[in-house]
Phi, psi and omega in degrees: 000150179298149182304138180302324182300330179301311183284323177301317180296322179301315182287323181291326182267356180077015179275070185238051177298338177292341179279123178269130183289347178232163175305147182305142186295339180263349185298307182296325185284333189233356181297327181296344176302330180288343177054049182261122172282137172292143009259060176302156183256125185247130179262128181242098182285147180048057196279340185056224175241038187308139176289348177298330179293317176299322178299316180293316181297322180296338179259019172070021171276152170268148187232136167239149180206168173220140184212135183290324191257119181298326179302320180296321181288322174303316181291324177302309182292326177297317181289332176281348182071032183244146174254105186281154166271130186247130179220150182263138180223077182065239182282354184242154174240130182257129173255121184232141172211187183302119175068015182214135174225120178240129179260131179258123179144192183286126180302332181286351174270352183273123180260165176297323181295316181288320179296317184083174184296138173232150182263339180196161176243136174240105183250096176263327191223018182263299181304317183285349179273348188257140177294161189303322184286355179251342189294323179294318178297317181297312184294323176294317179294317180299316179299321183291311187285344178254004181055042179055043176299150176302153190221140167254116186242133176245129182229164175242150173223127182201173179284103184296341178285343182271340182203140177273151176272181001278160356290145180270157175282128178233111185283165176299325178298319180291321176304316179295322179298319183283322191242351188297329183286333186245350186226152161278132185244128179231128174279118182274320178195160174212133184213154176296143174284122181304129179067007179083163180290130185056023176076010184216344185238119178305135183206153170251148177244128185240147178242125183243144173247120180248131181227136181307124181269000000 
């Protein structure tokens, strides 16, 4: 996994261009593919303070998440207008409020038992945030702790020689390498990123539906 100091520094210096100020443009259009009745529980890995969580809560879903940087989680709850109950669980700290549980710490320290049952995974910014040598470990761990829950995955694909990540380029071939053995994989849509990734690098953004095979 990328060094914790890298992400802590990003939040401390405000270099969070990866944070979208509004819910993701594909969330509303494709979340129904999961066919989840509220109040199903949705897991959002490496969640930061994403506005996608507010979108899910507003639709009466329950949310679980994990985030490395405590500052991001503090800001998440402040923006939600919630006062969380905080408890320690070994290497992780859990922030809980009505319909939401966020774990602060390394996702690889999160077990299925601590996470609890989830009905789906929404991965907008986790797989693409990890360097290539960590992605296989992450996808295997995610599958294990969620019991292969169905997943809505958003990825980027671009010429990695033109720009360094994160977000990293994850090709359709790589998605299949990580998930093909355990899931049916369906590409829901793929579209150019407006103005390019970080405003300078042409990129496509793809939405995948993964279902336990």
